[in-house]
VEXKOLPA-737338 format. One record per residue: x, y, z of N, C-alpha, C, O in turn. Coordinates in steps of 0.2 Angstrom, whole numbers, padded with zeros to 4 digits, always signed. Layout:
XYZXYZXYZXYZ/...
// end
This chain:
-0065+0159+0059-0058+0157+0058-0058+0150+0055-0062+0146+0056/-0052+0149+0052-0051+0142+0049-0047+0138+0054-0042+0141+0057/-0048+0132+0055-0045+0127+0060-0042+0122+0055-0046+0118+0052/-0035+0121+0056-0032+0116+0052-0029+0110+0056-0025+0112+0061/-0031+0104+0055-0028+0099+0059-0024+0093+0055-0027+0091+0050/-0018+0092+0058-0015+0086+0056-0019+0080+0059-0024+0081+0063/-0018+0074+0057-0022+0068+0059-0018+0064+0064-0019+0065+0070/-0014+0060+0062-0010+0055+0066-0006+0058+0072-0002+0063+0070/-0007+0057+0078-0004+0060+0083-0006+0066+0086-0004+0069+0090/-0011+0069+0082-0014+0076+0084-0021+0075+0086-0023+0077+0091/-0026+0072+0082-0033+0071+0084-0035+0064+0082-0040+0062+0084/-0030+0060+0080-0031+0053+0078-0025+0049+0081-0020+0050+0079/-0027+0044+0085-0022+0041+0089-0021+0033+0088-0027+0030+0087/-0015+0031+0087-0014+0023+0086-0018+0021+0080-0020+0015+0080/-0018+0025+0075-0021+0022+0069-0029+0022+0069-0031+0019+0064/-0032+0023+0074-0039+0022+0075-0043+0028+0072-0040+0034+0072/-0049+0027+0070-0053+0033+0068-0053+0039+0074-0053+0037+0080/-0054+0045+0072-0055+0050+0077-0061+0048+0081-0066+0046+0079/-0060+0049+0088-0065+0047+0093-0071+0051+0092-0071+0057+0089/-0077+0048+0094-0083+0051+0094-0084+0058+0097-0087+0063+0094/-0080+0059+0103-0081+0066+0106-0077+0071+0102-0079+0077+0102/-0071+0069+0099-0068+0074+0095-0071+0076+0089-0072+0082+0087/-0074+0071+0086-0079+0072+0080-0084+0077+0082-0085+0082+0078/-0087+0076+0087-0093+0080+0089-0090+0088+0090-0094+0092+0088/-0084+0088+0093-0081+0095+0094-0080+0098+0087-0081+0104+0087/-0077+0094+0083-0076+0097+0076-0082+0099+0072-0082+0105+0069/-0088+0096+0073-0094+0098+0070-0097+0104+0074-0100+0108+0071/-0095+0105+0080-0097+0111+0084-0094+0117+0081-0096+0122+0080/-0087+0116+0080-0083+0121+0077-0087+0124+0070-0087+0130+0069/-0089+0119+0066-0092+0121+0060-0099+0124+0061-0100+0129+0058/-0102+0122+0066-0109+0125+0067-0108+0132+0070-0113+0136+0070/-0102+0133+0073-0101+0140+0076-0098+0145+0071-0097+0150+0073/-0098+0142+0065-0096+0147+0059-0089+0147+0057-0086+0150+0053/-0085+0142+0060-0078+0141+0058-0077+0136+0052-0082+0132+0051/-0072+0136+0049-0070+0132+0044-0065+0126+0046-0060+0128+0050/-0066+0120+0045-0062+0115+0047-0059+0111+0041-0062+0109+0036/-0052+0111+0041-0048+0108+0036-0043+0103+0039-0041+0104+0044/-0043+0097+0036-0038+0092+0038-0032+0091+0033-0033+0091+0027/-0026+0091+0036-0020+0091+0032-0015+0085+0035-0013+0086+0040/-0014+0080+0031-0011+0074+0033-0005+0072+0029-0005+0074+0023/-0001+0068+0031+0004+0065+0027+0001+0059+0023+0003+0057+0018/-0005+0056+0026-0008+0051+0023-0011+0053+0016-0013+0059+0015/-0011+0049+0011-0015+0050+0005-0022+0050+0007-0024+0048+0012/-0026+0053+0002-0033+0054+0003-0037+0047+0005-0041+0046+0009/-0035+0042+0001-0038+0035+0002-0037+0033+0010-0041+0029+0012/-0031+0035+0013-0030+0033+0020-0033+0038+0025-0033+0036+0031/-0035+0044+0023-0038+0049+0027-0045+0047+0028-0048+0047+0034/-0049+0045+0023-0056+0044+0023-0058+0039+0029-0063+0040+0032/-0054+0033+0029-0057+0028+0034-0056+0031+0042-0060+0028+0046/-0052+0036+0043-0051+0038+0050-0056+0044+0051-0056+0046+0057/-0059+0047+0046-0063+0052+0047-0071+0050+0047-0073+0046+0043/-0075+0053+0052-0082+0051+0052-0085+0054+0045-0082+0058+0042/-0090+0050+0042-0092+0051+0036-0095+0059+0035-0095+0062+0030/-0097+0062+0041-0099+0068+0041-0094+0073+0040-0095+0079+0038/-0087+0071+0040-0082+0076+0039-0079+0075+0032-0074+0078+0030/-0081+0070+0028-0079+0069+0022-0080+0074+0017-0076+0075+0012/-0084+0079+0018-0086+0084+0013-0081+0090+0015-0081+0095+0011/-0078+0090+0020-0073+0095+0022-0067+0095+0018-0065+0090+0015/-0064+0101+0017-0057+0101+0013-0052+0096+0016-0051+0097+0022/-0049+0092+0012-0044+0088+0014-0038+0089+0010-0038+0090+0004/-0032+0089+0014-0025+0089+0011-0022+0083+0012-0021+0081+0018/-0020+0079+0007-0016+0073+0008-0009+0073+0005-0007+0077+0002/-0006+0068+0007+0001+0067+0004+0006+0073+0006+0010+0075+0002/+0005+0076+0012+0009+0082+0014+0008+0088+0010+0012+0092+0009/+0002+0088+0006+0001+0094+0002+0001+0092-0006-0001+0097-0010/+0002+0086-0008+0002+0084-0015-0005+0083-0017-0006+0083-0023/-0010+0082-0013-0017+0080-0015-0022+0085-0011-0021+0086-0005/-0026+0088-0015-0032+0092-0013-0038+0088-0014-0040+0087-0020/-0043+0088-0009-0049+0084-0010-0054+0088-0007-0054+0090-0001/-0060+0088-0011-0066+0092-0008-0072+0090-0011-0073+0089-0017/-0077+0089-0007-0084+0086-0008-0083+0080-0013-0087+0080-0018/-0079+0075-0011-0080+0069-0014-0075+0068-0020-0075+0062-0023/-0070+0072-0021-0066+0071-0027-0059+0075-0026-0059+0080-0023/-0054+0072-0029-0048+0075-0029-0048+0081-0034-0050+0080-0040/-0047+0087-0032-0048+0093-0036-0041+0095-0038-0040+0099-0043/-0035+0093-0035-0029+0095-0038-0024+0090-0035-0024+0087-0030/-0019+0088-0039-0013+0084-0037-0007+0086-0040-0007+0089-0046/-0001+0085-0037+0005+0087-0039+0010+0081-0039+0011+0078-0033/+0012+0079-0044+0017+0073-0045+0024+0075-0046+0026+0081-0047/+0029+0071-0045+0036+0072-0045+0037+0073-0053+0034+0070-0057/+0042+0078-0054+0045+0079-0061+0049+0072-0062+0052+0069-0058/+0049+0071-0069+0052+0064-0071+0059+0064-0069+0062+0059-0068/+0063+0070-0070+0070+0070-0069+0071+0068-0061+0076+0065-0060/+0067+0071-0057+0068+0070-0050+0066+0063-0048+0069+0059-0044/+0061+0060-0051+0059+0053-0050+0064+0048-0052+0065+0043-0049/+0067+0050-0058+0073+0045-0060+0079+0045-0055+0081+0040-0054/+0080+0051-0053+0086+0051-0048+0084+0048-0041+0088+0044-0038/+0078+0048-0039+0075+0045-0033+0075+0037-0034+0078+0033-0030/+0073+0035-0040+0073+0028-0041+0080+0025-0042+0082+0020-0039/+0085+0029-0044+0092+0027-0044+0095+0026-0037+0098+0021-0036/+0093+0031-0033+0095+0030-0026+0092+0025-0022+0095+0021-0018/+0086+0023-0024+0082+0018-0021+0086+0011-0023+0087+0007-0018/+0088+0011-0029+0091+0005-0031+0098+0004-0028+0100-0001-0026/+0102+0010-0028+0109+0010-0025+0109+0008-0018+0113+0005-0016/+0104+0011-0014+0104+0009-0007+0099+0004-0005+0098+0003+0001/+0097+0000-0010+0092-0006-0008+0087-0004-0004+0085-0008+0001/+0084+0002-0005+0078+0004-0001+0072+0001-0002+0070-0001-0008/+0068+0000+0003+0061-0003+0003+0056+0003+0003+0058+0008+0006/+0050+0003+0001+0046+0009+0000+0039+0007+0000+0036+0002-0001/+0035+0013+0001+0028+0014+0000+0027+0020-0005+0029+0025-0003/+0025+0019-0011+0025+0024-0016+0018+0025-0018+0014+0020-0020/+0015+0031-0018+0008+0033-0019+0007+0036-0025+0011+0041-0027/+0002+0034-0029+0000+0038-0035-0006+0042-0031-0007+0042-0025/-0011+0045-0036-0017+0049-0033-0021+0044-0028-0024+0046-0024/-0021+0038-0030-0026+0033-0027-0022+0026-0025-0023+0024-0020/-0019+0023-0030-0016+0017-0029-0009+0017-0027-0006+0023-0026/-0005+0012-0026+0001+0012-0023+0006+0006-0025+0003+0001-0027/+0012+0007-0023+0017+0001-0024+0020+0000-0017+0022+0005-0014/+0021-0006-0015+0024-0007-0009+0029-0013-0009+0028-0018-0012/+0035-0012-0006+0041-0017-0006+0043-0019+0001+0048-0022+0002/+0040-0016+0006+0043-0017+0013+0041-0024+0015+0037-0028+0012/+0043-0025+0022+0041-0032+0024+0034-0033+0026+0030-0028+0027/+0032-0039+0026+0025-0040+0027+0022-0039+0034+0016-0038+0036/+0027-0037+0039+0025-0035+0046+0027-0028+0048+0027-0027+0054/+0028-0024+0043+0030-0017+0044+0024-0013+0047+0018-0014+0045/+0025-0009+0052+0019-0006+0056+0015-0001+0051+0009+0000+0052/+0018+0001+0046+0014+0005+0041+0008+0002+0038+0004+0005+0036/+0009-0005+0038+0003-0008+0035-0003-0008+0039-0009-0009+0036/-0003-0006+0045-0009-0005+0049-0012+0001+0047-0018+0002+0049/-0009+0006+0043-0012+0012+0041-0014+0012+0034-0018+0016+0031/-0011+0007+0030-0012+0007+0023-0018+0004+0020-0020-0002+0021/-0022+0008+0017-0028+0006+0014-0033+0002+0018-0034-0004+0015/-0035+0003+0024-0038-0001+0028-0045-0003+0025-0048-0008+0027/-0048+0001+0021-0055+0000+0018-0055-0003+0011-0060-0003+0008/-0049-0005+0009-0048-0008+0002-0051-0003-0003-0054-0006-0007/-0049+0003-0003-0051+0008-0008-0047+0008-0014-0048+0011-0019/-0041+0005-0014-0036+0006-0019-0033-0001-0021-0035-0006-0018/-0028-0001-0026-0025-0007-0028-0017-0006-0027-0015-0001-0028/-0014-0012-0026-0007-0012-0026-0004-0014-0033-0007-0019-0036/+0001-0010-0035+0003-0012-0042+0011-0011-0041+0014-0008-0037/+0015-0014-0046+0022-0013-0047+0023-0005-0048+0019-0002-0051/+0028-0002-0046+0029+0005-0046+0029+0007-0053+0027+0013-0055/+0031+0003-0058+0031+0005-0065+0024+0006-0068+0024+0009-0073/+0019+0003-0065+0013+0004-0067+0009+0010-0065+0003+0011-0067/+0012+0013-0060+0008+0019-0057+0009+0025-0062+0014+0027-0065/+0003+0028-0063+0003+0034-0068+0006+0040-0066+0010+0043-0070/+0005+0042-0060+0009+0048-0057+0010+0046-0050+0007+0043-0047/+0016+0049-0048+0018+0048-0041+0018+0054-0037+0021+0059-0039/+0015+0054-0031+0014+0060-0028+0017+0060-0021+0018+0066-0018/+0019+0054-0019+0022+0054-0012+0026+0047-0012+0024+0042-0014/+0032+0048-0008+0036+0042-0007+0038+0041+0000+0041+0046+0003/+0037+0035+0003+0039+0034+0010+0044+0028+0010+0043+0023+0008/+0051+0030+0012+0056+0025+0012+0056+0022+0019+0057+0025+0024/+0056+0015+0019+0055+0012+0025+0062+0009+0028+0063+0008+0034/+0067+0007+0023+0073+0004+0025+0078+0005+0020+0076+0007+0014/+0084+0004+0021+0090+0005+0016+0096+0002+0019+0097+0001+0025/+0101+0000+0015+0107-0002+0017+0111+0003+0020+0115+0001+0025/+0110+0009+0019+0114+0015+0022+0109+0021+0023+0109+0025+0018/+0105+0021+0028+0099+0026+0028+0102+0033+0028+0099+0037+0024/+0107+0034+0032+0110+0041+0032+0113+0043+0026+0112+0049+0024/+0116+0039+0022+0119+0040+0016+0113+0042+0011+0114+0047+0007/+0108+0038+0011+0102+0039+0007+0099+0046+0008+0098+0050+0003/+0098+0048+0014+0095+0054+0016+0100+0060+0014+0097+0065+0011/+0106+0059+0015+0111+0065+0013+0110+0066+0005+0110+0072+0003/+0110+0061+0001+0109+0062-0006+0102+0064-0008+0102+0068-0013/+0097+0062-0005+0090+0065-0006+0090+0072-0005+0086+0076-0008/+0093+0074+0001+0093+0081+0003+0096+0086-0002+0095+0092-0002/+0100+0083-0007+0103+0087-0012+0099+0088-0018+0101+0092-0022/+0093+0085-0018+0089+0085-0024+0084+0091-0023+0083+0093-0017/+0080+0093-0028+0075+0098-0027+0068+0095-0026+0064+0095-0030/+0068+0092-0020+0062+0089-0017+0061+0091-0010+0066+0094-0007/+0056+0089-0007+0055+0090+0000+0056+0084+0004+0052+0079+0003/+0060+0084+0009+0062+0077+0013+0060+0079+0020+0063+0083+0023/+0055+0075+0023+0054+0075+0030+0056+0069+0033+0055+0063+0031/+0060+0069+0039+0063+0064+0042+0058+0063+0048+0057+0067+0053/+0055+0057+0049+0051+0055+0055+0055+0050+0059+0055+0044+0058/+0059+0053+0064+0063+0049+0068+0060+0044+0072+0063+0039+0074/+0054+0046+0075+0051+0041+0079+0049+0035+0075+0049+0029+0078/+0047+0035+0069+0045+0029+0065+0051+0027+0061+0051+0021+0058/+0057+0030+0061+0063+0029+0057+0061+0028+0050+0063+0023+0046/+0057+0032+0047+0056+0032+0040+0057+0039+0037+0058+0044+0040/+0058+0040+0030+0059+0046+0026+0053+0047+0022+0051+0043+0018/+0050+0053+0022+0044+0055+0018+0046+0060+0013+0049+0065+0015/+0045+0058+0007+0047+0063+0001+0041+0065-0003+0037+0062-0004/+0041+0072-0004+0036+0075-0008+0039+0079-0014+0045+0080-0013/+0035+0081-0019+0038+0085-0024+0041+0091-0022+0039+0094-0017/+0045+0094-0027+0047+0101-0025+0042+0106-0023+0037+0107-0026/+0044+0110-0017+0039+0115-0015+0032+0113-0013+0028+0117-0012/+0032+0106-0011+0025+0104-0009+0025+0102-0002+0029+0098+0001/+0021+0106+0002+0020+0105+0009+0013+0107+0011+0010+0109+0007/+0012+0107+0017+0005+0108+0020+0003+0115+0019-0002+0117+0017/+0008+0120+0019+0006+0127+0018+0005+0128+0011+0001+0132+0009/+0009+0125+0006+0008+0127-0001+0001+0124-0003-0003+0127-0007/-0002+0119+0001-0008+0116-0001-0014+0121+0002-0019+0122-0001/-0012+0123+0008-0017+0128+0011-0018+0134+0007-0024+0137+0006/-0012+0137+0004-0013+0142+0000-0017+0141-0006-0021+0145-0009/-0016+0135-0009-0020+0133-0015-0027+0133-0013-0032+0134-0018/-0029+0131-0007-0036+0131-0005-0039+0138-0004-0044+0139-0002/-0034+0143-0004-0037+0150-0003-0036+0153+0004-0039+0158+0006/-0032+0149+0008-0031+0151+0015-0025+0156+0015-0020+0155+0012/-0026+0161+0019-0021+0167+0019-0017+0166+0025-0019+0163+0030/-0011+0168+0025-0006+0168+0031-0009+0172+0036-0012+0177+0035/-0009+0169+0042-0012+0172+0048-0019+0172+0049-0022+0175+0053/-0022+0168+0044-0030+0167+0044-0032+0161+0047-0037+0158+0045/-0028+0157+0050-0030+0150+0053-0026+0148+0059-0021+0151+0061/-0029+0143+0062-0026+0140+0068-0024+0133+0066-0028+0130+0063/-0018+0131+0068-0015+0125+0066-0014+0120+0072-0012+0123+0077/-0016+0114+0071-0014+0109+0076-0010+0104+0073-0012+0101+0068/-0004+0102+0076+0000+0097+0073+0005+0094+0078+0004+0095+0084/+0009+0089+0076+0013+0086+0080+0020+0084+0078+0024+0081+0081/+0022+0085+0071+0028+0083+0068+0031+0088+0064+0028+0093+0062/+0037+0085+0061+0041+0090+0057+0037+0092+0050+0038+0098+0048/+0032+0088+0048+0029+0090+0042+0023+0095+0043+0020+0098+0039/+0023+0097+0050+0018+0103+0051+0021+0109+0052+0018+0115+0053/+0028+0110+0051+0032+0116+0052+0029+0121+0047+0028+0127+0049/+0028+0119+0041+0027+0125+0036+0020+0128+0038+0020+0134+0037/+0015+0124+0040+0009+0128+0042+0009+0131+0049+0006+0136+0050/+0013+0129+0054+0014+0132+0060+0017+0139+0059+0016+0144+0062/+0022+0139+0054+0026+0146+0052+0021+0151+0050+0022+0157+0051/+0015+0149+0047+0011+0154+0044+0004+0155+0048+0000+0159+0046/+0003+0151+0053-0003+0151+0057-0004+0157+0061+0001+0160+0063/-0010+0159+0062-0011+0165+0067-0010+0162+0074-0007+0166+0079/-0011+0156+0076-0010+0153+0082-0009+0145+0081-0012+0142+0077/-0004+0142+0084-0002+0135+0083-0002+0131+0090+0001+0134+0095/-0004+0125+0089-0005+0121+0095-0001+0114+0094-0003+0111+0089/+0004+0113+0097+0008+0106+0096+0005+0101+0101+0004+0102+0107/+0003+0095+0098+0001+0090+0102+0007+0085+0104+0010+0083+0099/+0008+0083+0110+0014+0080+0112+0020+0084+0112+0019+0090+0113/+0025+0081+0110+0031+0085+0109+0036+0083+0104+0037+0077+0103/+0038+0088+0099+0043+0086+0094+0048+0092+0094+0046+0098+0093/+0054+0090+0095+0059+0096+0096+0059+0100+0090+0059+0107+0091/+0059+0098+0084+0059+0103+0078+0053+0107+0077+0054+0113+0075/+0047+0105+0079+0041+0109+0079+0040+0113+0085+0037+0118+0084/+0043+0112+0090+0042+0116+0096+0043+0123+0096+0040+0127+0099/+0049+0125+0092+0050+0132+0092+0045+0136+0088+0046+0142+0088/+0041+0133+0084+0036+0136+0080+0029+0136+0083+0024+0139+0081/+0028+0132+0089+0022+0132+0092+0020+0137+0097+0025+0139+0101/+0014+0140+0098+0012+0145+0103+0011+0141+0109+0012+0144+0114/+0008+0135+0109+0007+0131+0115+0007+0124+0114+0007+0122+0108/+0007+0120+0119+0008+0113+0119+0002+0109+0123+0001+0112+0129/+0000+0104+0121-0005+0099+0125-0001+0093+0125+0000+0089+0120/+0002+0091+0131+0005+0085+0132+0001+0079+0131-0005+0079+0132/+0003+0073+0129+0000+0067+0128+0000+0063+0134+0002+0057+0135/-0003+0066+0140-0004+0063+0146-0011+0064+0149-0014+0069+0147/-0013+0059+0153-0019+0060+0156-0025+0060+0151-0024+0056+0146/-0030+0063+0152-0036+0064+0147-0034+0069+0141-0037+0074+0141/-0029+0067+0137-0027+0072+0132-0032+0074+0127-0032+0080+0125/-0037+0069+0126-0042+0071+0121-0047+0076+0124-0049+0081+0121/-0048+0075+0131-0052+0080+0134-0049+0087+0134-0052+0092+0133/-0042+0087+0135-0038+0094+0134-0039+0097+0127-0039+0103+0127/-0038+0093+0122-0039+0095+0115-0046+0098+0114-0046+0104+0111/-0051+0095+0117-0058+0098+0116-0058+0104+0120-0062+0109+0117/-0056+0104+0126-0056+0111+0130-0053+0116+0126-0055+0122+0126/-0047+0115+0123-0043+0120+0120-0047+0122+0113-0047+0128+0112/-0050+0118+0110-0054+0119+0104-0060+0124+0106-0061+0129+0102/-0063+0122+0111-0069+0126+0113-0067+0133+0115-0070+0138+0114/-0061+0134+0119-0058+0140+0121-0057+0144+0115-0058+0150+0114/-0053+0141+0110-0051+0145+0104-0057+0147+0099-0057+0152+0097/-0062+0142+0099-0068+0144+0095-0071+0150+0098-0074+0155+0094/-0072+0150+0105-0075+0156+0108-0071+0162+0107-0074+0168+0105/-0065+0162+0108-0061+0168+0107-0061+0171+0100-0061+0177+0100/-0060+0167+0095-0060+0169+0088-0067+0171+0086-0067+0174+0081/-0072+0168+0088-0079+0170+0086-0080+0177+0089-0083+0182+0085/-0077+0179+0095-0078+0186+0098-0074+0191+0094-0076+0196+0092/-0068+0189+0092-0064+0193+0088-0067+0194+0081-0067+0200+0078/-0070+0189+0078-0073+0190+0072-0079+0195+0072-0080+0199+0068/-0083+0195+0078-0088+0199+0079-0086+0206+0080-0089+0211+0077/-0080+0207+0083-0078+0214+0085-0075+0217+0079-0075+0223+0078/-0073+0213+0074-0070+0216+0068-0075+0218+0062-0073+0221+0057/-0081+0216+0063-0086+0217+0058-0088+0224+0059-0093+0227+0055/
// end
């Protein structure tokens, strides 16, 4: 079975690398014959620092589906169409929005020097910061503030792009048209109903809808109706995640044997 994991708030907490015991459990999944895939809103350069080096060769989906990375290199990227990008830039100017804008590797940033997103941004100094006009292709846009955030969101949602609202962080995450985690999984050759998904936020809905089984970490109102079960972020929640992984690994190993 394929196991697909979001990172932040799912198996990676408070911006810190995945804990040693969860890493060990993920490696056990692999040794038990399962496939492990990571799918995050983070671009690849920000995924690698929170993943143990032994996990870097696993399939990675970054930028909410705009970036596919495998065995040490980006194997596919999807950037915004020029016409969409122009309309987004016009709205950024109109609403005086601040942003983090990502190309395949480098980025542009205009937010405040103390914004919490900076705790997650390129911690290993793998990229360079440039003016947005210098970025060759743009794969993801994160809007941090605006003179009228709701007005900006309303106009963005009229465009042919994917808009994810992260209400807990009060940011807006934008991806190119038809780009989301499920579209990226499909490009990796994953079939509907042939994977188990772990996630915690609105950008996980597309993969929860197509998963054989889905586990929500914590609680998110929009995601909850698509989740088969939930692990609350109380007590030893990492221990609960590990117990659930071992339970699902055993159950789906047995199903695999029975169907041969």
